[in-house]
C-alpha positions in Angstrom: 0.0 0.0 0.0 1.5 3.3 -1.1 2.5 6.1 1.4 4.0 9.6 1.2 7.2 10.7 2.8 7.3 14.4 3.3 10.1 16.5 4.7 9.2 20.0 6.0 9.0 22.8 6.3 8.6 23.8 2.6 7.8 27.1 1.0 6.0 26.8 -2.3 6.3 29.0 -5.4 5.8 28.7 -9.1 2.9 27.5 -11.2 0.4 24.7 -11.1 -2.2 23.6 -13.6 -5.6 22.3 -12.4 -6.9 19.0 -13.8 -10.4 18.2 -14.9 -13.1 17.9 -12.3 -13.7 14.4 -10.8 -17.1 15.5 -9.4 -18.2 16.8 -12.8 -16.8 13.8 -14.8 -18.5 11.1 -12.8 -22.2 12.2 -13.4 -21.3 13.0 -17.1 -19.9 9.5 -17.5 -23.0 8.0 -15.9 -25.1 10.0 -18.4 -23.5 8.2 -21.3 -25.9 5.3 -20.5 -28.7 7.4 -22.0 -27.1 7.5 -25.4 -27.4 5.2 -28.4 -24.6 6.9 -30.3 -21.0 7.5 -29.3 -20.0 10.3 -26.9 -16.6 12.0 -26.7 -15.6 13.4 -23.3 -12.5 15.6 -22.9 -10.4 16.9 -20.0 -10.9 13.8 -17.8 -8.7 13.6 -14.7 -6.4 10.6 -14.3 -7.8 9.6 -10.9 -8.9 6.2 -9.4 -12.6 7.1 -9.3 -12.6 7.7 -13.1 -11.1 4.2 -13.6 -13.8 2.8 -11.3 -16.5 4.5 -13.3 -15.0 3.2 -16.6 -15.1 -0.3 -15.2 -18.7 0.1 -14.0 -19.8 1.4 -17.4 -18.0 -1.5 -19.1 -19.8 -4.0 -16.8 -23.1 -2.4 -18.0 -22.2 -3.0 -21.7 -20.4 0.2 -22.7 -17.3 0.2 -24.9 -14.7 2.7 -23.9 -11.7 3.9 -25.9 -9.5 6.1 -23.6 -6.7 8.3 -24.9 -4.6 8.7 -21.8 -2.2 11.5 -22.8 -5.1 13.6 -24.3 -7.5 12.8 -21.4 -10.2 11.9 -23.9 -12.7 9.0 -23.7 -14.9 7.9 -26.6 -17.8 5.9 -25.2 -20.2 3.8 -27.3 -22.9 1.1 -26.8 -21.9 -2.6 -26.8 -24.1 -5.4 -28.2 -25.7 -6.1 -24.8 -27.3 -3.7 -22.4 -26.9 -4.8 -18.8 -28.6 -3.3 -15.7 -26.6 -4.8 -12.8 -24.2 -2.5 -11.0 -22.2 -4.8 -8.6 -21.1 -4.0 -5.1 -17.5 -4.7 -6.1 -17.5 -1.7 -8.4 -19.7 0.7 -6.4 -18.3 0.1 -2.9 -15.4 2.6 -3.2 -17.3 5.4 -4.9 -20.5 7.1 -3.9 -21.1 8.3 -7.4 -21.9 4.7 -8.5 -25.5 5.3 -7.5 -25.7 7.8 -10.4 -26.2 5.0 -12.9 -29.6 4.2 -11.3 -31.5 7.1 -13.0 -30.0 6.5 -16.5 -30.6 2.7 -16.3 -34.3 3.3 -15.4 -34.7 5.8 -18.2 -33.0 3.7 -20.8 -33.8 0.1 -19.8 -36.8 0.5 -17.5 -35.0 -1.5 -14.8 -31.9 -1.6 -12.7 -30.1 -3.5 -9.9 -27.6 -1.2 -8.2 -25.6 -1.6 -5.1 -25.9 1.0 -2.3 -23.0 3.4 -2.6 -19.7 3.5 -0.9 -16.8 6.0 -0.9 -15.1 7.7 2.1 -16.0 7.0 5.7 -17.1 10.6 6.4 -20.8 9.8 7.3 -24.0 8.3 6.2 -24.9 8.6 2.5 -28.7 8.0 2.5 -30.2 7.4 -1.0 -33.8 7.9 0.2 -33.9 11.4 -1.5 -32.8 9.7 -4.8 -35.5 7.0 -4.5 -38.3 9.4 -3.6 -37.6 11.6 -6.5 -37.3 8.7 -9.0 -40.6 7.2 -7.6 -42.3 10.5 -8.6 -41.3 9.7 -12.1 -43.0 6.3 -11.9 -40.2 4.0 -10.6 -40.8 1.3 -8.0 -38.2 0.1 -5.6 -37.3 -2.6 -3.2 -34.0 -3.0 -1.3 -32.7 -6.5 -0.7 -29.3 -7.4 0.8 -27.8 -4.0 0.0 -29.1 -3.8 -3.6 -31.7 -1.4 -5.0 -34.0 -3.3 -7.3 -35.8 -0.7 -9.5 -38.3 -1.0 -12.3 -40.8 1.1 -14.3 -43.2 -1.0 -16.5 -44.5 1.9 -18.7 -41.3 4.0 -18.6 -40.6 7.1 -16.7 -43.2 9.9 -16.8 -42.6 13.6 -16.2 -43.7 15.0 -12.8 -43.3 17.8 -10.3 -40.6 17.0 -7.8 -39.5 18.9 -4.8 -36.4 17.4 -3.3 -36.9 17.1 0.5 -33.3 18.2 1.1 -30.7 19.9 -1.2 -28.6 17.0 -2.4 -26.0 17.0 -5.2 -26.4 13.3 -6.0 -30.2 13.3 -5.9 -30.3 16.3 -8.1 -28.0 14.7 -10.6 -29.8 11.3 -10.6 -33.2 13.0 -11.1 -31.9 15.2 -14.0 -30.5 12.1 -15.7 -33.7 10.1 -15.3 -35.9 13.0 -16.5 -34.0 13.6 -19.7 -35.8 10.7 -21.5 -39.0 10.6 -19.4 -42.2 11.3 -21.2 -43.6 14.8 -20.7 -42.3 17.7 -18.5 -40.5 17.3 -15.2 -40.0 20.2 -12.8 -37.4 19.8 -10.1 -37.3 22.3 -7.2 -34.9 22.6 -4.3 -32.0 21.5 -6.6 -28.4 21.7 -5.7 -26.7 24.3 -7.9 -23.0 23.3 -7.7 -21.0 24.2 -10.8 -20.6 20.5 -11.5 -24.4 20.3 -11.8 -24.4 23.2 -14.3 -21.7 21.3 -16.2 -23.9 18.2 -16.3 -26.9 20.2 -17.7 -24.7 21.9 -20.2 -23.4 18.5 -21.4 -26.9 17.1 -21.7 -28.1 20.2 -23.6 -25.1 19.8 -26.0 -26.7 16.4 -26.9 -30.2 17.8 -27.4 -31.7 17.5 -24.0 -34.4 20.1 -23.3 -33.3 21.6 -19.9 -33.9 25.1 -18.6 -33.2 26.7 -15.2 -36.4 28.5 -14.4 -35.4 29.7 -10.9 -32.3 29.7 -8.7 -32.9 26.1 -7.6 -35.6 25.0 -10.1 -35.1 23.0 -13.3 -37.6 22.4 -16.1 -36.9 19.3 -18.2 -39.0 18.3 -21.2 -38.2 14.7 -22.1 -36.7 13.8 -25.5 -36.8 10.4 -27.2 -33.1 10.3 -28.0 -29.8 12.1 -27.3 -27.5 12.8 -30.2 -23.8 12.2 -30.3 -21.8 15.0 -28.7 -18.2 16.1 -28.0 -17.8 17.8 -24.6 -15.0 19.1 -22.4 -15.7 19.0 -18.7 -14.9 21.8 -16.3 -11.7 22.0 -14.2 -11.6 20.9 -10.5 -12.6 23.8 -8.2 -11.7 21.7 -5.1 -8.2 21.0 -6.4 -7.9 24.7 -7.1 -9.1 25.6 -3.6 -6.6 23.2 -2.1 -3.7 24.8 -3.9 -4.9 28.2 -2.9 -4.7 27.1 0.7 -1.3 25.6 0.1 -0.1 29.0 -1.2 -1.2 30.7 2.0 1.0 28.5 4.2 4.6 29.6 4.8 4.2 32.8 2.7 3.9 30.9 -0.5 3.6 32.5 -3.9 1.7 30.6 -6.5 0.1 31.0 -9.9 -2.8 28.6 -10.4 -3.8 28.0 -14.0 -6.6 26.4 -16.0 -9.7 27.0 -14.0 -12.5 29.5 -13.4 -11.9 31.6 -10.2 -15.6 32.5 -10.0 -16.3 28.9 -8.9 -14.4 29.5 -5.7 -15.5 33.0 -4.8 -16.4 32.0 -1.2 -13.0 30.5 -0.6 -11.2 33.4 -2.1 -13.0 35.9 0.1 -12.1 33.8 3.2 -8.5 33.7 2.1 -8.4 37.5 1.7 -9.7 37.7 5.3 -6.7 35.7 6.6 -4.4 38.1 4.8 -3.7 36.6 1.4 -3.0 38.8 -1.5 -5.0 37.6 -4.5 -5.4 38.6 -8.2 -7.7 36.8 -10.5 -8.3 36.7 -14.3 -10.5 34.6 -16.5 -8.6 31.3 -16.1 -6.0 31.8 -13.4 -5.3 33.2 -10.0 -2.1 34.6 -8.4 -2.0 34.2 -4.7 0.6 35.3 -2.1 0.5 34.0 1.5 0.6 36.5 4.4 3.4 36.9 6.9 0.9 36.5 9.7 -2.2 34.4 9.1 -5.3 36.0 10.6 -7.9 33.8 12.4 -11.5 33.7 11.3 -14.1 33.7 14.1 -16.6 31.4 12.5 -16.9 29.3 9.2 -19.8 26.9 8.5 -20.0 24.5 5.6 -23.1 24.5 3.5 -24.6 23.9 0.0 -23.1 25.9 -2.9 -22.5 28.8 -3.0 -21.7 28.5 0.8 -18.4 27.2 2.0 -17.9 23.7 0.7 -17.5 20.7 3.1 -14.8 19.4 0.7 -12.6 22.4 1.7 -13.2 22.2 5.5 -10.1 20.0 6.3 -7.7 22.1 4.3 -8.9 25.3 5.9 -8.5 23.7 9.3 -4.8 23.2 8.6 -4.5 26.9 7.6 -6.2 28.1 10.7 -4.0 26.0 12.9 -1.2 28.4 11.9 -3.4 31.5 12.3 -2.9 34.2 15.0 -5.8 33.5 17.3 -8.8 31.2 17.7 -11.1 30.0 14.9 -14.3 27.9 14.7 -15.5 25.7 11.9 -19.0 24.2 12.0 -19.6 21.1 9.7 -23.2 21.0 8.5 -23.0 18.5 5.6 -21.5 15.2 7.0 -21.7 14.1 10.6 -18.3 12.3 10.6 -16.0 14.7 8.8 -13.6 15.5 11.6 -11.6 12.3 11.2 -8.5 14.2 10.3 -8.4 16.0 13.6 -6.7 13.3 15.7 -4.0 13.1 13.0 -3.5 16.9 12.9 -3.1 16.7 16.7 -0.3 14.2 16.3 1.5 17.0 14.4 0.9 19.4 17.3 -2.3 21.2 16.2 -4.6 22.3 19.0 -8.1 21.5 17.9 -11.1 20.8 20.1 -14.3 19.0 18.9 -17.7 19.5 20.4 -20.6 18.1 18.3 -20.3 19.5 14.8 -18.0 22.3 15.8 -14.2 22.4 15.8 -12.3 25.1 17.7 -8.8 25.7 16.4 -6.2 27.3 18.6 -3.8 28.9 16.2 -0.1 29.8 16.2 0.9 26.1 16.4 4.4 24.9 15.7 3.8 21.6 13.9 6.3 18.7 14.0 6.5 15.7 11.7 4.9 12.4 12.6 3.5 9.2 11.1 -0.1 9.7 10.0 -3.1 7.7 8.7 -5.4 8.9 5.9 -9.2 8.4 6.5 -10.8 10.0 3.5 -10.1 11.9 0.3 -10.1 15.5 1.6 -8.6 14.6 5.1 -5.7 13.0 3.2 -4.8 16.2 1.3 -5.1 18.2 4.6 -2.5 15.9 6.1 -0.2 16.5 3.1 -0.6 20.3 3.6 0.1 20.0 7.3 3.1 17.7 6.7 4.9 20.1 4.3 4.7 23.0 6.8 5.7 20.8 9.8 9.3 20.6 11.0 10.9 17.3 10.2 9.7 14.2 8.4 6.1 12.9 8.2 4.9 9.6 6.7 1.3 9.5 5.4 -0.2 6.1 5.1 -3.2 4.9 2.9 -2.7 7.6 0.2 -5.0 5.5 -2.1 -7.7 7.9 -0.7 -5.8 10.8 -2.4 -5.5 8.9 -5.6 -9.3 8.7 -5.9 -9.5 12.5 -6.4 -6.2 14.2 -7.0 -4.2 13.6 -10.2 -0.5 12.9 -9.4 -0.6 15.4 -6.6 3.0 14.5 -5.5 4.3 15.5 -8.9 2.5 18.8 -8.8 3.8 19.5 -5.3 7.4 18.6 -6.2 7.4 21.2 -9.0 6.4 24.0 -6.6 8.9 23.1 -3.9 7.5 20.4 -1.6 9.9 17.6 -0.6 7.5 14.7 -1.1 8.2 11.1 -2.2 5.8 8.3 -2.9 6.9 5.0 -1.3 5.3 1.8 -2.7 
């Protein structure tokens, strides 16, 4: 099992280019189930979750030609359409549940394992099932599998999601594209990755309109046409490198992404003292000599502060001058990185869903254990500013969502080595 060896402290400088968005690519790849003709998808990141989704699609009958250097996949139908998404393929990736809506829309039936992924909290799929049942699907859950069917095909309906959910919004959009009649979905998640999904579907002839801030109108079509689409770049990777630049007075140019997608994070980084300049597709960021604390941050649905950036900001605030509080409102078990940060010397106290960070810590290297994707990258950030050597175990979590992060960090001055 691979691990990282990191020698600190490091001060980063230079340029880094952001990869394609994993969280955008996965639902778009799931959407290819809806097509009869081939689809070309560009700017795919080389991360483990993408490989898992490729294998899942192949198991369902898709043919995939992947051009690794160009990050392009050409996906077409095989001779047999299958409807069984096995636990062995879905267990490591919560996005596996996103094949449920397309399979129902295309084949009128599905057998899909309940989702897996990181151990950061419960991932209920009841919101998905309630929304799809409004379109005419029937479900039963047996031994961890969702058995779904719709005898007459999916029918358009008015759906109000009981809770803002990225996955449920995506699954409902995918199912409604081929449903007969008009579907109106309210209380939608509005993450940039969802806008990317709707833009992809529209490029193939789907009839989708935003008719309110969190409301979508979808008029079902019979078929989707072949399309050639380049996915957005990864805003969470961009945000992670922004935080990295603010540690130890770094100076970094971050290229190949839209800064507007991380406005909330940029404003918070300005509050801690960072100097930031943005243009259409890049950002220049200089870390402050003294990091200022932030009284209170709470995670929430986009455009609020993202749960996927909580752990990274916790590392930053552990070096701030003063006390900060972060409240986690999305996942109930997303402070698993805290005991590991304490091993480095961070002073963080947990009470319920609030973490109080006492700043001005001098971190020292230690052996650490990754628990989930974003916690893993937080440990990397902490390790490269700590004095001495750190070993980070179980970095396969990082490989799920960050493309060759050790290579990118080496180029900007971090002493990091992968040990197999």
